[in-house]
N, CA, C and O atoms as a Tripos MOL2 file, in Angstrom:
@<TRIPOS>MOLECULE
protein
  204   203    51     0     0
PROTEIN
NO_CHARGES

@<TRIPOS>ATOM
      1 N          11.7060   81.6950  253.2020 N.3       1 MET1
      2 CA         10.2690   81.8300  253.3240 C.3       1 MET1
      3 C           9.6340   82.3060  252.0090 C.2       1 MET1
      4 O           8.5820   81.8130  251.6010 O.2       1 MET1
      5 N          10.2890   83.2640  251.3600 N.am      2 TRP2
      6 CA          9.7240   83.8070  250.1220 C.3       2 TRP2
      7 C          10.1000   82.9810  248.9000 C.2       2 TRP2
      8 O           9.4990   83.1400  247.8370 O.2       2 TRP2
      9 N          11.0770   82.1110  249.0380 N.am      3 GLY3
     10 CA         11.5400   81.3120  247.9020 C.3       3 GLY3
     11 C          10.4520   80.4930  247.2320 C.2       3 GLY3
     12 O          10.3080   80.5590  246.0110 O.2       3 GLY3
     13 N           9.6700   79.7120  248.0020 N.am      4 PRO4
     14 CA          8.6080   78.9320  247.3570 C.3       4 PRO4
     15 C           7.5510   79.7960  246.6680 C.2       4 PRO4
     16 O           7.0180   79.4150  245.6260 O.2       4 PRO4
     17 N           7.2500   80.9490  247.2470 N.am      5 LEU5
     18 CA          6.2530   81.8290  246.6120 C.3       5 LEU5
     19 C           6.7670   82.3730  245.2870 C.2       5 LEU5
     20 O           6.0360   82.4100  244.2970 O.2       5 LEU5
     21 N           8.0360   82.7980  245.2720 N.am      6 PHE6
     22 CA          8.6120   83.2840  244.0200 C.3       6 PHE6
     23 C           8.7290   82.1540  243.0020 C.2       6 PHE6
     24 O           8.5520   82.3700  241.8040 O.2       6 PHE6
     25 N           9.0270   80.9550  243.4810 N.am      7 GLY7
     26 CA          9.1020   79.8020  242.5850 C.3       7 GLY7
     27 C           7.7630   79.5030  241.9370 C.2       7 GLY7
     28 O           7.6880   79.2620  240.7320 O.2       7 GLY7
     29 N           6.6990   79.5190  242.7400 N.am      8 LEU8
     30 CA          5.3610   79.2750  242.1910 C.3       8 LEU8
     31 C           4.9360   80.3840  241.2370 C.2       8 LEU8
     32 O           4.3270   80.1160  240.2010 O.2       8 LEU8
     33 N           5.2560   81.6330  241.5840 N.am      9 ALA9
     34 CA          4.9060   82.7480  240.7010 C.3       9 ALA9
     35 C           5.6610   82.6400  239.3750 C.2       9 ALA9
     36 O           5.0920   82.8880  238.3120 O.2       9 ALA9
     37 N           6.9300   82.2740  239.4390 N.am     10 GLY10
     38 CA          7.7120   82.1080  238.2140 C.3      10 GLY10
     39 C           7.1920   80.9700  237.3580 C.2      10 GLY10
     40 O           7.1380   81.0830  236.1330 O.2      10 GLY10
     41 N           6.8100   79.8760  237.9970 N.am     11 MET11
     42 CA          6.2760   78.7350  237.2550 C.3      11 MET11
     43 C           4.9470   79.1030  236.5920 C.2      11 MET11
     44 O           4.6980   78.7250  235.4480 O.2      11 MET11
     45 N           4.0970   79.8370  237.3070 N.am     12 ALA12
     46 CA          2.8140   80.2430  236.7380 C.3      12 ALA12
     47 C           3.0230   81.1830  235.5530 C.2      12 ALA12
     48 O           2.3260   81.0810  234.5430 O.2      12 ALA12
     49 N           3.9760   82.0910  235.6780 N.am     13 THR13
     50 CA          4.2600   83.0190  234.5840 C.3      13 THR13
     51 C           4.7840   82.2750  233.3610 C.2      13 THR13
     52 O           4.3980   82.5760  232.2310 O.2      13 THR13
     53 N           5.6560   81.3090  233.5880 N.am     14 THR14
     54 CA          6.1970   80.5210  232.4820 C.3      14 THR14
     55 C           5.0980   79.7270  231.7910 C.2      14 THR14
     56 O           5.0550   79.6710  230.5620 O.2      14 THR14
     57 N           4.2160   79.1170  232.5590 N.am     15 ARG15
     58 CA          3.1280   78.3330  231.9600 C.3      15 ARG15
     59 C           2.1910   79.2320  231.1630 C.2      15 ARG15
     60 O           1.7450   78.8520  230.0810 O.2      15 ARG15
     61 N           1.8880   80.4130  231.6810 N.am     16 LEU16
     62 CA          1.0080   81.3410  230.9730 C.3      16 LEU16
     63 C           1.6530   81.8090  229.6710 C.2      16 LEU16
     64 O           0.9820   81.9070  228.6430 O.2      16 LEU16
     65 N           2.9430   82.0940  229.7150 N.am     17 THR17
     66 CA          3.6550   82.5380  228.5150 C.3      17 THR17
     67 C           3.6790   81.4420  227.4550 C.2      17 THR17
     68 O           3.4110   81.7070  226.2830 O.2      17 THR17
     69 N           3.9960   80.2220  227.8560 N.am     18 LEU18
     70 CA          4.0410   79.1220  226.8910 C.3      18 LEU18
     71 C           2.6530   78.8060  226.3400 C.2      18 LEU18
     72 O           2.5240   78.4690  225.1630 O.2      18 LEU18
     73 N           1.6210   78.9070  227.1630 N.am     19 TRP19
     74 CA          0.2530   78.6840  226.6960 C.3      19 TRP19
     75 C          -0.1190   79.7490  225.6630 C.2      19 TRP19
     76 O          -0.7220   79.4340  224.6360 O.2      19 TRP19
     77 N           0.2390   81.0100  225.9310 N.am     20 SER20
     78 CA         -0.0550   82.0940  224.9900 C.3      20 SER20
     79 C           0.6940   81.8950  223.6720 C.2      20 SER20
     80 O           0.1370   82.1240  222.5990 O.2      20 SER20
     81 N           1.9420   81.4750  223.7510 N.am     21 LEU21
     82 CA          2.7190   81.2230  222.5410 C.3      21 LEU21
     83 C           2.1140   80.0780  221.7340 C.2      21 LEU21
     84 O           2.0310   80.1550  220.5090 O.2      21 LEU21
     85 N           1.6980   79.0310  222.4130 N.am     22 GLY22
     86 CA          1.0480   77.9140  221.7290 C.3      22 GLY22
     87 C          -0.2390   78.3300  221.0490 C.2      22 GLY22
     88 O          -0.5200   77.9050  219.9290 O.2      22 GLY22
     89 N          -1.0200   79.1570  221.7180 N.am     23 LEU23
     90 CA         -2.2650   79.6620  221.1320 C.3      23 LEU23
     91 C          -1.9740   80.5240  219.9070 C.2      23 LEU23
     92 O          -2.6800   80.4300  218.9020 O.2      23 LEU23
     93 N          -0.9430   81.3620  219.9830 N.am     24 ALA24
     94 CA         -0.5860   82.2150  218.8470 C.3      24 ALA24
     95 C          -0.1500   81.3770  217.6460 C.2      24 ALA24
     96 O          -0.5520   81.6560  216.5170 O.2      24 ALA24
     97 N           0.6600   80.3610  217.8830 N.am     25 VAL25
     98 CA          1.1030   79.4910  216.7840 C.3      25 VAL25
     99 C          -0.0880   78.7590  216.1810 C.2      25 VAL25
    100 O          -0.1930   78.6370  214.9610 O.2      25 VAL25
    101 N          -0.9810   78.2750  217.0320 N.am     26 TRP26
    102 CA         -2.1720   77.5730  216.5450 C.3      26 TRP26
    103 C          -3.0330   78.5050  215.6890 C.2      26 TRP26
    104 O          -3.5280   78.1020  214.6370 O.2      26 TRP26
    105 N          -3.2110   79.7540  216.1410 N.am     27 LEU27
    106 CA         -4.0160   80.7010  215.3700 C.3      27 LEU27
    107 C          -3.3540   81.0440  214.0400 C.2      27 LEU27
    108 O          -4.0410   81.1870  213.0280 O.2      27 LEU27
    109 N          -2.0360   81.1770  214.0280 N.am     28 LEU28
    110 CA         -1.3460   81.5060  212.7850 C.3      28 LEU28
    111 C          -1.4680   80.3940  211.7490 C.2      28 LEU28
    112 O          -1.3930   80.6590  210.5490 O.2      28 LEU28
    113 N          -1.6520   79.1780  212.1880 N.am     29 ARG29
    114 CA         -1.7690   78.0600  211.2520 C.3      29 ARG29
    115 C          -3.1760   77.9130  210.7040 C.2      29 ARG29
    116 O          -3.3810   77.1620  209.7500 O.2      29 ARG29
    117 N          -4.1430   78.5990  211.2700 N.am     30 ARG30
    118 CA         -5.5270   78.5050  210.8140 C.3      30 ARG30
    119 C          -5.8330   79.6510  209.8460 C.2      30 ARG30
    120 O          -5.2330   80.7210  209.9500 O.2      30 ARG30
    121 N          -6.7550   79.4380  208.9100 N.am     31 PRO31
    122 CA         -7.1260   80.5190  207.9900 C.3      31 PRO31
    123 C          -7.7710   81.6760  208.7600 C.2      31 PRO31
    124 O          -8.7350   81.4800  209.5000 O.2      31 PRO31
    125 N          -7.2380   82.8580  208.5810 N.am     32 GLY32
    126 CA         -7.7830   84.0350  209.2500 C.3      32 GLY32
    127 C          -7.3070   84.2050  210.6790 C.2      32 GLY32
    128 O          -7.6970   85.1630  211.3460 O.2      32 GLY32
    129 N          -6.4790   83.3040  211.1610 N.am     33 GLY33
    130 CA         -5.9930   83.4020  212.5350 C.3      33 GLY33
    131 C          -5.0800   84.5900  212.7520 C.2      33 GLY33
    132 O          -5.0320   85.1550  213.8450 O.2      33 GLY33
    133 N          -4.3450   84.9750  211.6960 N.am     34 TRP34
    134 CA         -3.4710   86.1370  211.8160 C.3      34 TRP34
    135 C          -4.2800   87.3900  212.0950 C.2      34 TRP34
    136 O          -3.7950   88.2980  212.7700 O.2      34 TRP34
    137 N          -5.5230   87.4580  211.5790 N.am     35 ALA35
    138 CA         -6.3660   88.6330  211.8120 C.3      35 ALA35
    139 C          -6.7600   88.7230  213.2840 C.2      35 ALA35
    140 O          -6.8330   89.8160  213.8460 O.2      35 ALA35
    141 N          -7.0120   87.5810  213.9010 N.am     36 VAL36
    142 CA         -7.3480   87.5690  215.3270 C.3      36 VAL36
    143 C          -6.1710   88.0900  216.1370 C.2      36 VAL36
    144 O          -6.3540   88.8770  217.0660 O.2      36 VAL36
    145 N          -4.9640   87.6570  215.7900 N.am     37 LEU37
    146 CA         -3.7800   88.1340  216.5000 C.3      37 LEU37
    147 C          -3.5480   89.6230  216.2640 C.2      37 LEU37
    148 O          -3.1390   90.3370  217.1800 O.2      37 LEU37
    149 N          -3.8060   90.0990  215.0450 N.am     38 ALA38
    150 CA         -3.6330   91.5200  214.7510 C.3      38 ALA38
    151 C          -4.6070   92.3640  215.5610 C.2      38 ALA38
    152 O          -4.2240   93.3940  216.1170 O.2      38 ALA38
    153 N          -5.8560   91.9390  215.6320 N.am     39 VAL39
    154 CA         -6.8520   92.6790  216.4180 C.3      39 VAL39
    155 C          -6.4850   92.6510  217.8950 C.2      39 VAL39
    156 O          -6.6120   93.6640  218.5820 O.2      39 VAL39
    157 N          -6.0310   91.5020  218.3910 N.am     40 ALA40
    158 CA         -5.6340   91.4040  219.7990 C.3      40 ALA40
    159 C          -4.4620   92.3370  220.0990 C.2      40 ALA40
    160 O          -4.4230   92.9650  221.1560 O.2      40 ALA40
    161 N          -3.5070   92.4280  219.1700 N.am     41 ALA41
    162 CA         -2.3680   93.3240  219.3680 C.3      41 ALA41
    163 C          -2.8160   94.7820  219.3580 C.2      41 ALA41
    164 O          -2.3520   95.5770  220.1750 O.2      41 ALA41
    165 N          -3.7120   95.1410  218.4410 N.am     42 LEU42
    166 CA         -4.1950   96.5220  218.3870 C.3      42 LEU42
    167 C          -4.9830   96.8930  219.6360 C.2      42 LEU42
    168 O          -4.8340   97.9990  220.1560 O.2      42 LEU42
    169 N          -5.8130   95.9890  220.1180 N.am     43 VAL43
    170 CA         -6.5720   96.2570  221.3440 C.3      43 VAL43
    171 C          -5.6220   96.3760  222.5300 C.2      43 VAL43
    172 O          -5.8080   97.2370  223.3900 O.2      43 VAL43
    173 N          -4.6020   95.5160  222.5820 N.am     44 GLY44
    174 CA         -3.6280   95.5910  223.6660 C.3      44 GLY44
    175 C          -2.8730   96.9040  223.6720 C.2      44 GLY44
    176 O          -2.6410   97.4800  224.7350 O.2      44 GLY44
    177 N          -2.4840   97.3870  222.4980 N.am     45 VAL45
    178 CA         -1.7780   98.6650  222.4130 C.3      45 VAL45
    179 C          -2.7090   99.8080  222.7950 C.2      45 VAL45
    180 O          -2.2820  100.7670  223.4380 O.2      45 VAL45
    181 N          -3.9640   99.7160  222.4090 N.am     46 LYS46
    182 CA         -4.9250  100.7710  222.7240 C.3      46 LYS46
    183 C          -5.1600  100.8660  224.2330 C.2      46 LYS46
    184 O          -5.3660  101.9590  224.7610 O.2      46 LYS46
    185 N          -5.1310   99.7310  224.9240 N.am     47 LEU47
    186 CA         -5.4120   99.7200  226.3560 C.3      47 LEU47
    187 C          -4.2110  100.0990  227.2170 C.2      47 LEU47
    188 O          -4.3640  100.3480  228.4130 O.2      47 LEU47
    189 N          -3.0090  100.1450  226.6190 N.am     48 LEU48
    190 CA         -1.8370  100.5490  227.3940 C.3      48 LEU48
    191 C          -1.9500  102.0210  227.7660 C.2      48 LEU48
    192 O          -2.4190  102.8260  226.9610 O.2      48 LEU48
    193 N          -1.5290  102.3830  228.9710 N.am     49 PRO49
    194 CA         -1.6120  103.7960  229.3630 C.3      49 PRO49
    195 C          -0.6350  104.6520  228.5570 C.2      49 PRO49
    196 O           0.4970  104.2460  228.2930 O.2      49 PRO49
    197 N          -1.0830  105.8100  228.1830 N.am     50 GLN50
    198 CA         -0.2590  106.7450  227.4190 C.3      50 GLN50
    199 C           0.3980  107.7270  228.3860 C.2      50 GLN50
    200 O          -0.2300  108.1890  229.3380 O.2      50 GLN50
    201 N           1.6640  108.0380  228.1320 N.am     51 LYS51
    202 CA          2.3730  108.9720  229.0190 C.3      51 LYS51
    203 C           2.5620  110.3000  228.3360 C.2      51 LYS51
    204 O           3.1380  111.2180  228.9200 O.2      51 LYS51
@<TRIPOS>BOND
     1     1     2 1
     2     2     3 1
     3     3     4 2
     4     3     5 am
     5     5     6 1
     6     6     7 1
     7     7     8 2
     8     7     9 am
     9     9    10 1
    10    10    11 1
    11    11    12 2
    12    11    13 am
    13    13    14 1
    14    14    15 1
    15    15    16 2
    16    15    17 am
    17    17    18 1
    18    18    19 1
    19    19    20 2
    20    19    21 am
    21    21    22 1
    22    22    23 1
    23    23    24 2
    24    23    25 am
    25    25    26 1
    26    26    27 1
    27    27    28 2
    28    27    29 am
    29    29    30 1
    30    30    31 1
    31    31    32 2
    32    31    33 am
    33    33    34 1
    34    34    35 1
    35    35    36 2
    36    35    37 am
    37    37    38 1
    38    38    39 1
    39    39    40 2
    40    39    41 am
    41    41    42 1
    42    42    43 1
    43    43    44 2
    44    43    45 am
    45    45    46 1
    46    46    47 1
    47    47    48 2
    48    47    49 am
    49    49    50 1
    50    50    51 1
    51    51    52 2
    52    51    53 am
    53    53    54 1
    54    54    55 1
    55    55    56 2
    56    55    57 am
    57    57    58 1
    58    58    59 1
    59    59    60 2
    60    59    61 am
    61    61    62 1
    62    62    63 1
    63    63    64 2
    64    63    65 am
    65    65    66 1
    66    66    67 1
    67    67    68 2
    68    67    69 am
    69    69    70 1
    70    70    71 1
    71    71    72 2
    72    71    73 am
    73    73    74 1
    74    74    75 1
    75    75    76 2
    76    75    77 am
    77    77    78 1
    78    78    79 1
    79    79    80 2
    80    79    81 am
    81    81    82 1
    82    82    83 1
    83    83    84 2
    84    83    85 am
    85    85    86 1
    86    86    87 1
    87    87    88 2
    88    87    89 am
    89    89    90 1
    90    90    91 1
    91    91    92 2
    92    91    93 am
    93    93    94 1
    94    94    95 1
    95    95    96 2
    96    95    97 am
    97    97    98 1
    98    98    99 1
    99    99   100 2
   100    99   101 am
   101   101   102 1
   102   102   103 1
   103   103   104 2
   104   103   105 am
   105   105   106 1
   106   106   107 1
   107   107   108 2
   108   107   109 am
   109   109   110 1
   110   110   111 1
   111   111   112 2
   112   111   113 am
   113   113   114 1
   114   114   115 1
   115   115   116 2
   116   115   117 am
   117   117   118 1
   118   118   119 1
   119   119   120 2
   120   119   121 am
   121   121   122 1
   122   122   123 1
   123   123   124 2
   124   123   125 am
   125   125   126 1
   126   126   127 1
   127   127   128 2
   128   127   129 am
   129   129   130 1
   130   130   131 1
   131   131   132 2
   132   131   133 am
   133   133   134 1
   134   134   135 1
   135   135   136 2
   136   135   137 am
   137   137   138 1
   138   138   139 1
   139   139   140 2
   140   139   141 am
   141   141   142 1
   142   142   143 1
   143   143   144 2
   144   143   145 am
   145   145   146 1
   146   146   147 1
   147   147   148 2
   148   147   149 am
   149   149   150 1
   150   150   151 1
   151   151   152 2
   152   151   153 am
   153   153   154 1
   154   154   155 1
   155   155   156 2
   156   155   157 am
   157   157   158 1
   158   158   159 1
   159   159   160 2
   160   159   161 am
   161   161   162 1
   162   162   163 1
   163   163   164 2
   164   163   165 am
   165   165   166 1
   166   166   167 1
   167   167   168 2
   168   167   169 am
   169   169   170 1
   170   170   171 1
   171   171   172 2
   172   171   173 am
   173   173   174 1
   174   174   175 1
   175   175   176 2
   176   175   177 am
   177   177   178 1
   178   178   179 1
   179   179   180 2
   180   179   181 am
   181   181   182 1
   182   182   183 1
   183   183   184 2
   184   183   185 am
   185   185   186 1
   186   186   187 1
   187   187   188 2
   188   187   189 am
   189   189   190 1
   190   190   191 1
   191   191   192 2
   192   191   193 am
   193   193   194 1
   194   194   195 1
   195   195   196 2
   196   195   197 am
   197   197   198 1
   198   198   199 1
   199   199   200 2
   200   199   201 am
   201   201   202 1
   202   202   203 1
   203   203   204 2
@<TRIPOS>SUBSTRUCTURE
     1 MET1         2 RESIDUE 1 A MET
     2 TRP2         6 RESIDUE 1 A TRP
     3 GLY3        10 RESIDUE 1 A GLY
     4 PRO4        14 RESIDUE 1 A PRO
     5 LEU5        18 RESIDUE 1 A LEU
     6 PHE6        22 RESIDUE 1 A PHE
     7 GLY7        26 RESIDUE 1 A GLY
     8 LEU8        30 RESIDUE 1 A LEU
     9 ALA9        34 RESIDUE 1 A ALA
    10 GLY10       38 RESIDUE 1 A GLY
    11 MET11       42 RESIDUE 1 A MET
    12 ALA12       46 RESIDUE 1 A ALA
    13 THR13       50 RESIDUE 1 A THR
    14 THR14       54 RESIDUE 1 A THR
    15 ARG15       58 RESIDUE 1 A ARG
    16 LEU16       62 RESIDUE 1 A LEU
    17 THR17       66 RESIDUE 1 A THR
    18 LEU18       70 RESIDUE 1 A LEU
    19 TRP19       74 RESIDUE 1 A TRP
    20 SER20       78 RESIDUE 1 A SER
    21 LEU21       82 RESIDUE 1 A LEU
    22 GLY22       86 RESIDUE 1 A GLY
    23 LEU23       90 RESIDUE 1 A LEU
    24 ALA24       94 RESIDUE 1 A ALA
    25 VAL25       98 RESIDUE 1 A VAL
    26 TRP26      102 RESIDUE 1 A TRP
    27 LEU27      106 RESIDUE 1 A LEU
    28 LEU28      110 RESIDUE 1 A LEU
    29 ARG29      114 RESIDUE 1 A ARG
    30 ARG30      118 RESIDUE 1 A ARG
    31 PRO31      122 RESIDUE 1 A PRO
    32 GLY32      126 RESIDUE 1 A GLY
    33 GLY33      130 RESIDUE 1 A GLY
    34 TRP34      134 RESIDUE 1 A TRP
    35 ALA35      138 RESIDUE 1 A ALA
    36 VAL36      142 RESIDUE 1 A VAL
    37 LEU37      146 RESIDUE 1 A LEU
    38 ALA38      150 RESIDUE 1 A ALA
    39 VAL39      154 RESIDUE 1 A VAL
    40 ALA40      158 RESIDUE 1 A ALA
    41 ALA41      162 RESIDUE 1 A ALA
    42 LEU42      166 RESIDUE 1 A LEU
    43 VAL43      170 RESIDUE 1 A VAL
    44 GLY44      174 RESIDUE 1 A GLY
    45 VAL45      178 RESIDUE 1 A VAL
    46 LYS46      182 RESIDUE 1 A LYS
    47 LEU47      186 RESIDUE 1 A LEU
    48 LEU48      190 RESIDUE 1 A LEU
    49 PRO49      194 RESIDUE 1 A PRO
    50 GLN50      198 RESIDUE 1 A GLN
    51 LYS51      202 RESIDUE 1 A LYS
């Protein structure tokens, strides 16, 4: 019963990961794209909960 749900969740996660990787590669190939990735990484680290 849970197999198809886990399968769909895994497929969605894989597609999201590959889409994000493709976007990162595309940005790195553009002038100034590395800065966008750097800002995104800094914002992501800032939003993580601190323990």
